[in-house]
C-alpha positions in Angstrom: 168.4 203.9 187.3 165.4 203.4 185.3 162.6 206.2 185.1 161.0 205.6 181.9 160.5 203.0 179.3 163.6 204.8 177.3 166.2 203.6 180.2 165.4 199.7 179.2 167.5 197.6 177.4 165.4 196.1 175.8 163.5 199.1 174.7 167.0 200.6 173.5 168.1 197.6 170.8 164.5 196.9 169.8 164.3 200.6 168.8 168.1 200.8 167.3 166.7 197.5 165.5 163.5 198.9 163.4 165.3 200.5 161.3 167.6 197.9 160.2 164.7 195.4 159.5 163.2 198.5 157.6 166.5 199.1 155.4 167.0 195.3 154.7 163.2 194.8 153.4 163.5 197.2 151.4 165.7 195.1 149.0 162.8 192.2 149.2 161.4 192.3 145.2 157.6 193.2 144.5 156.4 189.9 145.1 157.9 190.2 148.6 155.7 193.2 149.8 153.2 191.2 152.5 156.6 189.6 153.9 158.2 193.1 154.0 155.1 194.5 155.5 154.5 191.5 158.6 158.4 191.9 159.0 158.5 195.9 159.7 155.1 195.1 161.7 156.6 192.6 164.1 159.7 194.7 164.7 157.9 197.5 165.3 155.7 195.8 167.9 158.6 195.0 170.0 159.2 198.2 171.3 156.0 199.0 171.0 154.6 196.8 173.7 157.3 197.1 176.0 156.4 201.1 176.0 153.0 200.9 176.3 153.1 198.1 179.5 155.7 200.3 181.4 154.2 202.0 184.1 151.4 199.4 184.4 151.2 197.1 186.9 153.7 194.4 187.5 151.5 191.5 186.1 150.1 193.7 183.6 154.0 195.2 182.2 154.8 191.4 182.2 152.3 190.8 180.4 153.4 193.6 177.8 156.5 191.8 177.6 155.5 188.6 176.8 154.2 190.0 173.5 157.2 191.9 173.1 158.8 188.5 173.3 156.2 187.0 170.6 156.5 189.9 167.9 160.0 189.4 168.5 160.3 185.5 167.6 157.6 186.4 164.9 160.4 188.9 163.5 163.2 186.1 163.6 160.7 184.0 161.8 159.7 186.3 158.9 163.8 187.0 158.9 164.4 183.7 158.2 161.2 183.5 155.6 163.0 186.7 153.6 166.3 184.2 153.7 165.1 181.3 152.3 162.9 183.2 149.7 166.2 184.9 149.1 165.1 188.1 149.4 167.3 190.9 151.0 170.8 190.1 151.7 171.5 187.0 153.1 174.2 187.7 155.4 172.2 190.9 156.7 169.2 188.6 157.2 171.8 186.1 159.3 173.3 189.2 162.0 169.8 190.6 162.0 168.2 187.1 163.4 171.3 186.6 165.3 170.1 190.4 166.8 166.8 189.2 167.4 167.7 186.2 169.2 170.0 187.9 171.6 167.2 190.4 172.1 164.4 187.7 172.8 166.5 186.1 175.7 167.0 189.9 177.1 162.9 190.4 176.8 162.4 187.3 178.3 165.4 187.9 181.1 163.5 191.1 182.1 160.5 189.4 181.9 161.9 187.0 184.9 163.6 189.3 187.1 160.8 192.1 186.7 159.6 192.7 189.8 
C-alpha cells in the first residue's frame, strides 16, 4: 500500500541511483566540472519532483512525473556525453545509462496509470 512518496518504486530507484551517479561523476577530470554538476543536478531532480508532486491533485502529480521523466532523460544524455568525452568509467556509465532507461520507463508507466 502506498502511504507516501517513499513507498513509490520509482522514487526508491531514483534515490538509490543518485549516489551512484555522484560517485561516477567524481571520476571526471577538472574540465568535466560543468558536466558533473549538470549530471548530479538532473539525477537529484528525478526523485525531488516525485516527492514534490506527491499528495497534490492527480493532474499536478502527473505534471511533476513529466518533469521527473524529463530529468531522467536529461541524466541519460549527460551520462552519454560523459562516456563520449571519456570521463569516468565507461562500463559504469553504460550500466547507469541502462538503469536510467529502465527508470524512465517506470516513471512513464506510473504517470499513465496514476489516478
